[in-house]
TIMAR-240080 format. One record per residue: residue number from 1; residue in one letter; chain; x, y, z of N, C-alpha, C, O, CB in turn. Coordinates in steps of 0.001 Angstrom, whole numbers, plus 500000, padded with zeros to 6 digits. Each point is the difference from the previous one (the first is absolute). Glycine has a CB too. Example, Ala and Ser with C-alpha at 12.3 -4.5 7.8 and 13.67 -1.06 7.14 Angstrom:
// residues 2
+-----+---------+--------+--------+--------+--------+--------+--------+--------+--------+--------+--------+--------+--------+--------+--------+--------+--------+
! num ! residuo ! cadena !     nX !     nY !     nZ !    caX !    caY !    caZ !     cX !     cY !     cZ !     oX !     oY !     oZ !    cbX !    cbY !    cbZ !
+-----+---------+--------+--------+--------+--------+--------+--------+--------+--------+--------+--------+--------+--------+--------+--------+--------+--------+
!   1 !       A !      A ! 513190 ! 494310 ! 507800 ! 499110 ! 501190 ! 500000 ! 500900 ! 501200 ! 500000 ! 501036 ! 499981 ! 500665 ! 497072 ! 498846 ! 500581 !
!   2 !       S !      A ! 501542 ! 502223 ! 498034 ! 500820 ! 501190 ! 500060 ! 499230 ! 501090 ! 500730 ! 500509 ! 501108 ! 500169 ! 500675 ! 498264 ! 497686 !
+-----+---------+--------+--------+--------+--------+--------+--------+--------+--------+--------+--------+--------+--------+--------+--------+--------+--------+
//
This chain:
// residues 44
+-----+---------+--------+--------+--------+--------+--------+--------+--------+--------+--------+--------+--------+--------+--------+--------+--------+--------+
! num ! residuo ! cadena !     nX !     nY !     nZ !    caX !    caY !    caZ !     cX !     cY !     cZ !     oX !     oY !     oZ !    cbX !    cbY !    cbZ !
+-----+---------+--------+--------+--------+--------+--------+--------+--------+--------+--------+--------+--------+--------+--------+--------+--------+--------+
!   1 !       M !      A ! 825651 ! 290186 ! 982925 ! 498893 ! 500207 ! 499066 ! 498661 ! 499853 ! 500721 ! 499068 ! 500777 ! 499793 ! 502359 ! 498373 ! 498310 !
!   2 !       A !      A ! 498513 ! 499845 ! 502734 ! 498752 ! 499755 ! 500734 ! 499666 ! 501197 ! 500879 ! 498839 ! 500381 ! 500150 ! 501604 ! 497137 ! 499831 !
!   3 !       Q !      A ! 500616 ! 503072 ! 500603 ! 499764 ! 501141 ! 500885 ! 499407 ! 501168 ! 499208 ! 499114 ! 500704 ! 500485 ! 502795 ! 498560 ! 501004 !
!   4 !       A !      A ! 498581 ! 500928 ! 497314 ! 499503 ! 501098 ! 499168 ! 498500 ! 499830 ! 499749 ! 499231 ! 500958 ! 500085 ! 503041 ! 499273 ! 498819 !
!   5 !       A !      A ! 497331 ! 498546 ! 500788 ! 498587 ! 499731 ! 499742 ! 499181 ! 500266 ! 501254 ! 498898 ! 500545 ! 499937 ! 501716 ! 497737 ! 498333 !
!   6 !       L !      A ! 499938 ! 501328 ! 502859 ! 499284 ! 500203 ! 501268 ! 499845 ! 501488 ! 500254 ! 498958 ! 500454 ! 500473 ! 501944 ! 497377 ! 500458 !
!   7 !       F !      A ! 500129 ! 502918 ! 498755 ! 499935 ! 501444 ! 500211 ! 498906 ! 500611 ! 499142 ! 499253 ! 500867 ! 500454 ! 503193 ! 499178 ! 500088 !
!   8 !       S !      A ! 497464 ! 499502 ! 498227 ! 498979 ! 500504 ! 499083 ! 498613 ! 499671 ! 500547 ! 499094 ! 500833 ! 499971 ! 502478 ! 498894 ! 498063 !
!   9 !       D !      A ! 498280 ! 499059 ! 502458 ! 498718 ! 499575 ! 500565 ! 499651 ! 500862 ! 501206 ! 498861 ! 500441 ! 500153 ! 501531 ! 497202 ! 499042 !
!  10 !       A !      A ! 500596 ! 502592 ! 501654 ! 499775 ! 500800 ! 501208 ! 499556 ! 501404 ! 499607 ! 499092 ! 500561 ! 500614 ! 502638 ! 498094 ! 500654 !
!  11 !       A !      A ! 498899 ! 501906 ! 497724 ! 499650 ! 501345 ! 499548 ! 498552 ! 500021 ! 499503 ! 499252 ! 500938 ! 500275 ! 503163 ! 499515 ! 499103 !
!  12 !       S !      A ! 497210 ! 498517 ! 499901 ! 498636 ! 499915 ! 499471 ! 499001 ! 499865 ! 501141 ! 498928 ! 500604 ! 499978 ! 501934 ! 498342 ! 497906 !
!  13 !       A !      A ! 499503 ! 500254 ! 503110 ! 499107 ! 499781 ! 501141 ! 499787 ! 501307 ! 500751 ! 498918 ! 500253 ! 500532 ! 501869 ! 497359 ! 499667 !
!  14 !       T !      A ! 500264 ! 503225 ! 499841 ! 499879 ! 501269 ! 500709 ! 499148 ! 500978 ! 499183 ! 499288 ! 500839 ! 500553 ! 502966 ! 498785 ! 500547 !
!  15 !       A !      A ! 497835 ! 500248 ! 497588 ! 499249 ! 500903 ! 499126 ! 498509 ! 499672 ! 500053 ! 499157 ! 500895 ! 500052 ! 502853 ! 499339 ! 498441 !
!  16 !       I !      A ! 497679 ! 498470 ! 501494 ! 498603 ! 499588 ! 500022 ! 499430 ! 500124 ! 501410 ! 500755 ! 499968 ! 500972 ! 499670 ! 498465 ! 497106 !
!  17 !       P !      A ! 498271 ! 501705 ! 502048 ! 499363 ! 500095 ! 501314 ! 500139 ! 498706 ! 500779 ! 500192 ! 498931 ! 499422 ! 498197 ! 502720 ! 499650 !
!  18 !       L !      A ! 501513 ! 498455 ! 502247 ! 500122 ! 498806 ! 500843 ! 498654 ! 499293 ! 500134 ! 499771 ! 499253 ! 500951 ! 502117 ! 501828 ! 500307 !
!  19 !       S !      A ! 497236 ! 499165 ! 497786 ! 498675 ! 499371 ! 500052 ! 500054 ! 498594 ! 499413 ! 499037 ! 499239 ! 500094 ! 499870 ! 503021 ! 499735 !
!  20 !       T !      A ! 502240 ! 497403 ! 499559 ! 500115 ! 498680 ! 499380 ! 501231 ! 499266 ! 500547 ! 500920 ! 499673 ! 499249 ! 497935 ! 501189 ! 498658 !
!  21 !       P !      A ! 501153 ! 498889 ! 503385 ! 501131 ! 499299 ! 500615 ! 500078 ! 498553 ! 499529 ! 501074 ! 499399 ! 500000 ! 498737 ! 502093 ! 501996 !
!  22 !       R !      A ! 499057 ! 497956 ! 497605 ! 499978 ! 498612 ! 499532 ! 500698 ! 499902 ! 498649 ! 500778 ! 499078 ! 499755 ! 497068 ! 500491 ! 501496 !
!  23 !       S !      A ! 501869 ! 501380 ! 497887 ! 500619 ! 499980 ! 498687 ! 501496 ! 500324 ! 500108 ! 500842 ! 499326 ! 499406 ! 496959 ! 501347 ! 499546 !
!  24 !       R !      A ! 502503 ! 500373 ! 501818 ! 501399 ! 500401 ! 500153 ! 500217 ! 500499 ! 501415 ! 499619 ! 501125 ! 500321 ! 500555 ! 499469 ! 497231 !
!  25 !       P !      A ! 500432 ! 498591 ! 503301 ! 500254 ! 500387 ! 501377 ! 500922 ! 501214 ! 500071 ! 500704 ! 500288 ! 499033 ! 498978 ! 497333 ! 501668 !
!  26 !       P !      A ! 500330 ! 503091 ! 500414 ! 500859 ! 501168 ! 500176 ! 501464 ! 499635 ! 499816 ! 500391 ! 498851 ! 500210 ! 497928 ! 502134 ! 501352 !
!  27 !       L !      A ! 502492 ! 499998 ! 498045 ! 501424 ! 499728 ! 499787 ! 500637 ! 499407 ! 501258 ! 500919 ! 499187 ! 499904 ! 499181 ! 502695 ! 498428 !
!  28 !       E !      A ! 499421 ! 498516 ! 502833 ! 500555 ! 499458 ! 501247 ! 499840 ! 498480 ! 500035 ! 500918 ! 499276 ! 500386 ! 498549 ! 502884 ! 500810 !
!  29 !       T !      A ! 499367 ! 497376 ! 498400 ! 499753 ! 498556 ! 500000 ! 500752 ! 499336 ! 498853 ! 500465 ! 498867 ! 500120 ! 497272 ! 501502 ! 500917 !
!  30 !       L !      A ! 502375 ! 500348 ! 497860 ! 500687 ! 499431 ! 498839 ! 501495 ! 499867 ! 500252 ! 500684 ! 499216 ! 499343 ! 497577 ! 501778 ! 499166 !
!  31 !       T !      A ! 502235 ! 499775 ! 502445 ! 501441 ! 499993 ! 500265 ! 500432 ! 498706 ! 500663 ! 501028 ! 499429 ! 499636 ! 498928 ! 503050 ! 500576 !
!  32 !       W !      A ! 499275 ! 497056 ! 500752 ! 500417 ! 498801 ! 500747 ! 498877 ! 498979 ! 500148 ! 500135 ! 499041 ! 500760 ! 501492 ! 502375 ! 500468 !
!  33 !       Q !      A ! 497268 ! 498777 ! 498058 ! 498907 ! 499037 ! 500123 ! 499345 ! 499757 ! 498642 ! 498776 ! 499997 ! 499870 ! 500832 ! 500742 ! 502506 !
!  34 !       E !      A ! 501232 ! 499062 ! 496629 ! 499453 ! 499740 ! 498666 ! 499488 ! 498569 ! 499890 ! 498856 ! 499792 ! 499597 ! 502718 ! 501904 ! 499435 !
!  35 !       P !      A ! 499245 ! 497310 ! 501315 ! 499572 ! 498595 ! 499929 ! 498774 ! 499721 ! 500871 ! 499037 ! 499405 ! 499518 ! 503334 ! 499958 ! 500034 !
!  36 !       P !      A ! 497639 ! 501052 ! 501717 ! 498853 ! 499751 ! 500875 ! 498714 ! 500639 ! 499441 ! 498916 ! 499424 ! 500102 ! 502658 ! 500480 ! 501871 !
!  37 !       A !      A ! 498562 ! 501266 ! 497449 ! 498833 ! 500686 ! 499451 ! 499381 ! 499168 ! 498881 ! 498779 ! 499870 ! 499911 ! 502226 ! 502365 ! 500688 !
!  38 !       A !      A ! 499848 ! 497208 ! 498555 ! 499510 ! 499185 ! 498881 ! 499313 ! 498751 ! 500535 ! 498991 ! 499552 ! 499456 ! 502858 ! 501309 ! 499054 !
!  39 !       T !      A ! 498707 ! 498583 ! 502560 ! 499421 ! 498782 ! 500591 ! 498630 ! 500332 ! 500593 ! 499058 ! 499214 ! 499895 ! 503259 ! 499854 ! 500611 !
!  40 !       E !      A ! 497588 ! 502093 ! 500112 ! 498722 ! 500394 ! 500615 ! 498926 ! 500128 ! 498917 ! 498859 ! 499583 ! 500198 ! 502365 ! 501634 ! 501669 !
!  41 !       E !      A ! 499142 ! 499354 ! 497009 ! 499034 ! 500159 ! 498908 ! 499516 ! 498631 ! 499534 ! 498807 ! 499801 ! 499772 ! 502305 ! 502353 ! 499510 !
!  42 !       G !      A ! 499819 ! 496906 ! 500579 ! 499641 ! 498661 ! 499542 ! 499138 ! 499292 ! 501043 ! 499040 ! 499311 ! 499656 ! 503088 ! 500570 ! 499000 !
!  43 !       A !      A ! 498218 ! 500291 ! 502620 ! 499247 ! 499339 ! 501071 ! 498597 ! 500596 ! 500072 ! 499015 ! 499292 ! 500210 ! 503119 ! 500258 ! 501089 !
!  44 !       S !      A ! 497801 ! 501763 ! 498522 ! 498704 ! 500657 ! 500065 ! 499205 ! 499616 ! 498759 ! 498862 ! 500440 ! 499834 ! 502089 ! 501493 ! 501520 !
+-----+---------+--------+--------+--------+--------+--------+--------+--------+--------+--------+--------+--------+--------+--------+--------+--------+--------+
//
């Protein structure tokens, strides 16, 4: 189930412009760097 949600997110990230990497990182990053990305946002 979690994978399905991730796939949906990845599809959305590909549809939207890459001008908002902070809001939604590229699917490549979402594939294996979801937790670190969230931590970076909190640290920043």
